[in-house]
C-alpha positions as CSV (number, residue, x, y, z in Angstrom):
1,M,-12.6,-20.4,-13.7
2,D,-9.9,-21.9,-11.7
3,T,-6.6,-20.3,-10.8
4,S,-4.7,-22.1,-13.5
5,E,-7.1,-20.7,-16.1
6,Y,-6.8,-17.3,-14.6
7,A,-3.0,-17.5,-14.7
8,A,-2.9,-18.6,-18.3
9,G,-5.4,-15.9,-19.4
10,L,-3.6,-13.2,-17.5
11,A,-0.3,-14.3,-19.0
12,R,-1.8,-13.9,-22.4
13,A,-3.1,-10.5,-21.5
14,D,-6.7,-11.5,-22.1
15,R,-8.9,-8.6,-21.2
16,K,-12.0,-10.8,-20.2
17,T,-9.8,-13.0,-18.0
18,F,-8.6,-9.9,-16.2
19,E,-12.0,-8.5,-15.8
20,R,-13.3,-11.8,-14.3
21,F,-10.2,-12.1,-12.1
22,Y,-10.7,-8.6,-10.9
23,D,-14.4,-9.1,-10.1
24,E,-13.6,-12.2,-8.2
25,Y,-10.5,-11.3,-6.3
26,S,-10.7,-7.6,-5.8
27,P,-13.3,-7.6,-2.9
28,R,-11.1,-10.1,-0.9
29,L,-7.9,-8.3,-1.6
30,Y,-9.5,-5.0,-0.7
31,H,-10.6,-6.2,2.7
32,Y,-7.2,-7.9,3.3
33,I,-5.5,-4.6,2.5
34,L,-8.0,-2.6,4.5
35,G,-7.3,-4.8,7.5
36,R,-3.6,-3.9,7.2
37,L,-3.9,-0.2,6.5
38,R,-7.1,0.8,8.2
39,N,-7.9,3.5,5.7
40,R,-10.3,3.0,2.8
41,S,-8.7,5.5,0.4
42,D,-5.2,4.1,0.9
43,S,-6.5,0.5,0.6
44,E,-8.1,1.4,-2.8
45,D,-4.7,2.9,-3.9
46,V,-2.8,-0.2,-2.8
47,L,-5.3,-2.5,-4.5
48,Q,-4.9,-0.6,-7.8
49,T,-1.1,-0.9,-7.4
50,V,-1.5,-4.7,-6.8
51,M,-3.5,-5.1,-10.0
52,V,-0.9,-3.0,-12.0
53,R,2.0,-5.2,-10.6
54,L,0.1,-8.3,-11.5
55,V,-0.4,-7.1,-15.1
56,R,3.2,-5.9,-15.5
57,N,4.5,-9.3,-14.2
58,R,2.0,-11.4,-16.1
59,K,4.7,-13.3,-18.0
60,R,5.9,-14.8,-14.7
61,L,2.4,-16.3,-14.0
62,G,3.2,-19.4,-16.0
63,R,5.7,-20.3,-13.2
64,V,3.4,-19.5,-10.3
65,E,2.1,-22.6,-8.6
66,N,-0.5,-20.9,-6.4
67,L,-2.1,-17.7,-8.0
68,T,-4.0,-16.7,-4.9
69,A,-1.0,-16.9,-2.6
70,Y,1.0,-15.0,-5.3
71,V,-1.5,-12.2,-5.4
72,F,-2.0,-11.9,-1.7
73,T,1.8,-11.8,-1.3
74,I,1.9,-8.8,-3.7
75,A,-0.9,-7.3,-1.6
76,R,1.0,-7.8,1.6
77,N,4.3,-6.3,0.2
78,E,2.5,-3.4,-1.3
79,S,0.7,-2.8,1.9
80,N,3.9,-2.9,3.9
81,R,5.7,-0.6,1.3
82,F,2.8,1.9,1.5
83,A,2.8,1.9,5.3
84,K,6.5,2.4,5.4
85,S,6.3,5.2,2.9
86,A,3.5,6.9,4.8
87,A,5.4,6.6,8.1
88,K,8.4,8.3,6.5
89,R,6.2,11.0,5.0
90,K,4.7,11.6,8.4
91,E,8.1,11.7,10.1
92,S,9.3,14.3,7.5
93,T,6.2,16.4,7.9
94,D,6.6,16.3,11.7
95,L,10.1,17.4,11.4
96,Q,9.2,20.4,9.2
97,L,6.7,21.5,11.7
98,V,9.3,21.9,14.5
99,E,10.5,25.6,14.4
100,P,13.9,26.4,15.8
101,R,14.0,28.5,18.9
102,D,14.8,32.1,18.6
103,E,18.2,32.6,20.3
104,K,17.1,36.1,21.3
105,R,14.2,34.6,23.4
106,E,14.8,33.8,27.1
107,P,15.3,30.1,27.5
108,L,12.5,28.2,29.2
109,R,13.0,27.9,32.9
110,N,10.4,25.3,33.4
111,P,9.3,23.1,30.4
112,G,5.7,23.6,31.6
113,D,6.1,27.3,31.4
114,V,4.6,28.2,28.1
115,R,4.5,32.0,28.8
116,A,8.0,32.3,27.6
117,L,7.1,31.1,24.2
């Protein structure tokens, strides 16, 4: 099946076309996403998000000239979105781990002196 047939079938919400598309494209998309995120579980999540976006936006597929480029662009954008969100979550978690100093404690004289903690 060529990309124009995939686009037409996906636009019609044809289940068989989606299954064939998924079987053909998901391994390449997964490895592309994995190369960007370097985490298998996260890559699987992003791949699922890519497929959901493709199905939700299927009516636009009639105007898409290059389906492969379109899907890989979605994958790139979703990978970037995921990485940015993960970085924000990590930053937020890191900030929560910092405990305020107890004002009653003696201030550190030397930053290497951990005995005052």
